[in-house]
NUGU-623158 format. One line per 3 residues: their letters; for each residue x, y, z of C-alpha. Coordinates in steps of 0.02 Angstrom, whole numbers. Layout:
<pts>
A = X,Y,Z | ...
</pts>
This chain:
<pts>
MDR = -1045,369,80 | -1180,326,-46 | -1299,194,20
RSF = -1268,86,-133 | -1081,79,-107 | -1006,-75,-33
LKQ = -951,-76,148 | -801,-168,211 | -762,-153,394
GLT = -747,-256,551 | -665,-297,714 | -493,-372,699
VSA = -344,-423,804 | -172,-482,751 | -143,-667,727
GLA = 2,-660,849 | -109,-589,987 | -245,-712,944
LGL = -131,-860,978 | -73,-793,1146 | -139,-870,1307
PRS = -184,-740,1439 | -145,-790,1617 | -329,-776,1666
ARS = -377,-912,1542 | -266,-1047,1617 | -354,-1198,1692
AEA = -344,-1386,1705 | -360,-1400,1517 | -242,-1432,1373
AAS = -93,-1495,1474 | -22,-1570,1314 | -56,-1409,1218
PAW = -143,-1479,1062 | -107,-1391,899 | -202,-1235,848
RKF = -304,-1239,687 | -356,-1085,588 | -526,-1067,503
EVA = -628,-946,401 | -818,-945,402 | -918,-841,280
TRV = -1104,-803,300 | -1200,-725,155 | -1378,-661,183
EVL = -1507,-601,59 | -1672,-530,118 | -1805,-588,-4
DPS = -1965,-488,-33 | -1910,-339,74 | -2040,-215,134
GVS = -2003,-55,227 | -1838,-51,322 | -1747,-219,320
RVW = -1638,-275,463 | -1519,-421,487 | -1427,-487,640
LPL = -1279,-606,618 | -1196,-696,764 | -1010,-663,785
PLM = -880,-783,857 | -860,-785,1046 | -807,-610,1096
SDT = -691,-665,1239 | -541,-773,1200 | -520,-937,1291
NYF = -384,-1069,1301 | -469,-1167,1161 | -527,-1025,1049
RRI = -457,-858,986 | -541,-732,873 | -436,-657,736
GDT = -561,-537,658 | -724,-505,567 | -757,-407,407
WTG = -912,-383,302 | -967,-318,133 | -1140,-271,69
NTT = -1255,-135,7 | -1314,-89,182 | -1369,84,234
TAG = -1286,56,401 | -1196,-89,485 | -1095,-112,643
IFR = -1051,-226,788 | -1165,-241,938 | -1107,-320,1103
DEK = -1236,-380,1227 | -1193,-323,1403 | -1269,-467,1500
YDA = -1196,-615,1405 | -1057,-526,1309 | -1133,-595,1147
GLV = -1073,-513,988 | -1169,-485,827 | -1165,-382,669
YAE = -1320,-275,648 | -1360,-221,470 | -1498,-108,406
WSA = -1564,-61,232 | -1678,83,187 | -1852,50,119
SEK = -1794,91,-57 | -1670,-53,-62 | -1747,-196,-164
APV = -1608,-324,-145 | -1529,-314,30 | -1370,-417,44
IEL = -1227,-435,169 | -1083,-556,182 | -989,-579,346
TSR = -818,-663,354 | -746,-720,521 | -574,-791,552
FVT = -522,-882,711 | -413,-1019,783 | -463,-1168,890
RDR = -381,-1315,974 | -455,-1473,1049 | -511,-1459,1228
RVN = -497,-1583,1371 | -512,-1568,1560 | -430,-1701,1665
LIK = -566,-1748,1788 | -464,-1888,1868 | -333,-1773,1942
RPA = -368,-1600,2008 | -255,-1462,1942 | -114,-1407,2056
GSV = -163,-1224,2046 | -325,-1140,2094 | -454,-1120,1954
KED = -576,-979,1990 | -714,-884,1901 | -791,-716,1942
KQV = -934,-735,2066 | -1051,-630,1961 | -1021,-741,1810
LQL = -1058,-897,1911 | -1218,-818,1980 | -1275,-773,1802
YLE = -1262,-955,1748 | -1365,-1014,1898 | -1511,-903,1855
PTE = -1667,-971,1767 | -1719,-908,1596 | -1886,-913,1508
LLP = -1854,-1087,1435 | -1733,-1145,1571 | -1829,-1138,1735
TDG = -1748,-1216,1888 | -1903,-1239,1997 | -2050,-1359,1987
IVG = -2022,-1518,1891 | -1848,-1463,1837 | -1791,-1443,2017
ESA = -1875,-1604,2069 | -1791,-1700,1927 | -1621,-1626,1968
REI = -1635,-1678,2151 | -1687,-1854,2104 | -1547,-1875,1975
TKG = -1411,-1812,2093 | -1477,-1894,2251 | -1333,-1957,2359
RKR = -1199,-1864,2261 | -1095,-1742,2363 | -957,-1681,2246
DVD = -992,-1563,2102 | -909,-1678,1978 | -1018,-1825,2031
KAR = -1177,-1721,2016 | -1124,-1658,1845 | -1086,-1834,1783
AIY = -1247,-1904,1851 | -1349,-1776,1752 | -1245,-1814,1596
EWI = -1271,-2001,1609 | -1457,-1980,1643 | -1479,-1876,1485
VDN = -1381,-1999,1379 | -1485,-2143,1448 | -1657,-2063,1441
TFR = -1663,-1944,1292 | -1654,-1972,1104 | -1615,-1872,950
DPK = -1776,-1835,854 | -1740,-1803,670 | -1913,-1728,645
VKG = -1873,-1579,756 | -1848,-1420,656 | -1674,-1346,658
CGL = -1585,-1377,822 | -1742,-1372,927 | -1806,-1241,1050
GDI = -1747,-1297,1223 | -1914,-1292,1316 | -1856,-1406,1456
RSM = -2008,-1391,1569 | -2118,-1452,1429 | -1999,-1596,1393
LET = -2005,-1656,1573 | -2191,-1627,1597 | -2242,-1720,1439
RYL = -2105,-1851,1466 | -2061,-1829,1282 | -1874,-1823,1294
GGK = -1836,-1816,1108 | -1756,-1668,1023 | -1595,-1600,952
CAD = -1444,-1513,1025 | -1531,-1355,1084 | -1658,-1466,1174
LNA = -1547,-1601,1249 | -1402,-1492,1300 | -1523,-1360,1367
LYV = -1596,-1498,1474 | -1422,-1531,1541 | -1394,-1347,1578
GLA = -1563,-1325,1664 | -1543,-1480,1773 | -1365,-1431,1819
RAA = -1421,-1256,1873 | -1563,-1330,1972 | -1434,-1442,2060
GLP = -1332,-1288,2107 | -1201,-1306,1969 | -1167,-1152,1859
ARD = -1195,-1210,1680 | -1219,-1132,1509 | -1265,-1171,1330
VYG = -1133,-1125,1203 | -1211,-1092,1033 | -1109,-1114,875
VRC = -1083,-1205,710 | -977,-1351,652 | -838,-1298,536
AAS = -736,-1455,490 | -750,-1643,479 | -724,-1739,640
GEF = -568,-1841,663 | -662,-1972,762 | -848,-1977,721
KSL = -915,-1948,547 | -1083,-1887,616 | -1002,-1751,721
GKA = -924,-1640,588 | -962,-1536,435 | -846,-1446,315
GDI = -877,-1337,162 | -1062,-1294,156 | -1108,-1274,341
TKA = -1274,-1183,314 | -1366,-1315,416 | -1223,-1365,532
QHC = -1271,-1262,685 | -1236,-1350,848 | -1263,-1306,1031
RAE = -1143,-1375,1162 | -1140,-1355,1352 | -1019,-1313,1492
VYL = -1033,-1342,1680 | -926,-1256,1812 | -847,-1378,1936
TGY = -755,-1321,2090 | -570,-1346,2068 | -582,-1380,1883
GWV = -663,-1226,1806 | -777,-1235,1654 | -793,-1414,1594
PVD = -854,-1455,1417 | -997,-1581,1399 | -1107,-1633,1253
PAD = -1235,-1770,1289 | -1334,-1718,1134 | -1191,-1772,1022
VRK = -1186,-1943,1104 | -1366,-1966,1051 | -1321,-1901,878
VVL = -1188,-2038,864 | -1321,-2166,915 | -1439,-2110,777
EEK = -1324,-2055,635 | -1151,-2134,646 | -1212,-2284,548
PEG = -1366,-2296,436 | -1445,-2429,544 | -1414,-2335,704
LPL = -1316,-2398,856 | -1362,-2460,1030 | -1289,-2376,1184
SDP = -1186,-2535,1211 | -1093,-2515,1044 | -905,-2477,1065
IVK = -920,-2320,955 | -1057,-2251,1068 | -960,-2296,1223
KAR = -810,-2202,1154 | -916,-2046,1119 | -998,-2058,1288
AKL = -832,-2064,1379 | -758,-1924,1276 | -899,-1799,1282
FGS = -898,-1778,1470 | -744,-1669,1486 | -689,-1651,1305
WEM = -734,-1559,1146 | -658,-1586,974 | -639,-1408,914
NWL = -696,-1429,734 | -830,-1305,789 | -851,-1116,803
PFN = -926,-1050,966 | -1039,-897,951 | -1108,-851,1122
YAH = -1194,-903,1285 | -1345,-789,1267 | -1525,-826,1314
DLK = -1682,-721,1293 | -1586,-599,1184 | -1669,-436,1131
LPK = -1600,-392,959 | -1551,-209,941 | -1684,-105,850
AAG = -1793,-260,825 | -1981,-242,823 | -2006,-423,866
VAI = -1991,-511,1033 | -1830,-573,1111 | -1760,-732,1037
PFL = -1724,-886,1146 | -1545,-894,1079 | -1437,-826,938
MYP = -1366,-966,832 | -1445,-930,662 | -1446,-769,560
QAE = -1599,-666,597 | -1696,-545,483 | -1843,-428,497
TAE = -1943,-317,378 | -2100,-211,395 | -2195,-377,376
GRK = -2115,-445,534 | -1981,-570,585 | -1920,-690,453
DSL = -1907,-876,490 | -1722,-920,493 | -1763,-1099,444
EPE = -1869,-1055,292 | -1760,-1019,139 | -1911,-964,35
TFR = -1919,-801,134 | -1747,-783,206 | -1597,-845,105
YTM = -1428,-870,184 | -1278,-981,159 | -1130,-1021,270
SAR = -965,-1095,215 | -807,-1145,309 | -629,-1180,259
ELT = -471,-1220,355 | -324,-1104,329 | -137,-1123,358
V = -91,-1062,533
</pts>
C-alpha cells in the first residue's frame, strides 16, 4: 500500500456480543439493570512541525468488558506509514500506535471508538448473596506502589492515621474517601488533570489539585491501608443527568477525567470519585458551594459506590512505556501522545500538538 493512501482498520466486535454480560463480570452491581447507552468518540490528531519520524499514541477504550461498559469497536483513518493496536501486558491497556516516515510533512490520524455504558452502583448496605471474587494476581498488582503512588513513608503513615480503629474494608475505604473530600480542594490553576504526585502533596501539605491528583491520593492511601485500588483514566462523553459540572458532550477535547476503584471483600470493585465531589464544590455554581450545601451532600453520598456512566474508561495503567518511544515512560495514558525527532510533544500545548475529541450519543 502506498504510504499516502488512507488506512481504515481496527478492532471490532458485534453489538450483540458487546451487550452480553459474561458470568465472570457479575457482582453486587446493577441489580436494577439500568439502561445501556451507546456512544461514539472521535479523536483527530495532527502533528505540527514534524521532524524525522513522527509517532502518535492514542488511548483506546477499556480492553476488557465489564458490567457497566462494553466495547463495540475501533477504526481509524490517516496518512500513516504504519498503524496498529498495542496491548500492554501488565495493565491490559490498549492504544493505537501510528508512525509516519520523515518525508511526511502533515501527519494526521483520526480514531473512532464505539462503545456502550450503563450507570453503575454497588449496594454497600447489603452484601450480595453470591461470592464476588477477583484473581489474586490482579489484586496484588493494585496493591503495589508506583513511581508517583508510593505506599511507604508519609503515605503509609497517613493511611494508618486515617483508618485508625476501622476493622472492615468498607469502613477503611469510606474513611479515606471522607478524609479526601474534607481535606483537599480542586485547584483550577493546575494544568490538565494534574500529575498525581501524592508524596509531594502530603509532604508539602498542599492538597490542591485535579482529578489525577485527588483520586490518585485516594488510590495511594487505599493501597497503603491494604486495600487494592486503581485509577481509571478516561474522558467525559455526555452531559450529566444530575450535576452540570460533571458532564461534557460534543467537543470533549478537554474533558479528560480520572476516576478510582477500590476492591472490597464481599463486594468486588467499588467505584469512588472524591475528586468530583470537590469539582461540584468549586464549579456547580459560579459562587462555589460549601460542603454543607445539599447539592454537595448529594454528590458526596453518590460518589462513594456509584458512577454515572456519561464517561468513557480508557485504562488503569501507570508508568507506561510507549511502544517505540524514545522518551521516558509516562505516568498515565489519558491524553493523546506524540513524538518527533525533536522529542516528546506536550499533550496540553496545542501550538505544537493539535488534537480534537468529539462525542455523540447513538441509538442503541
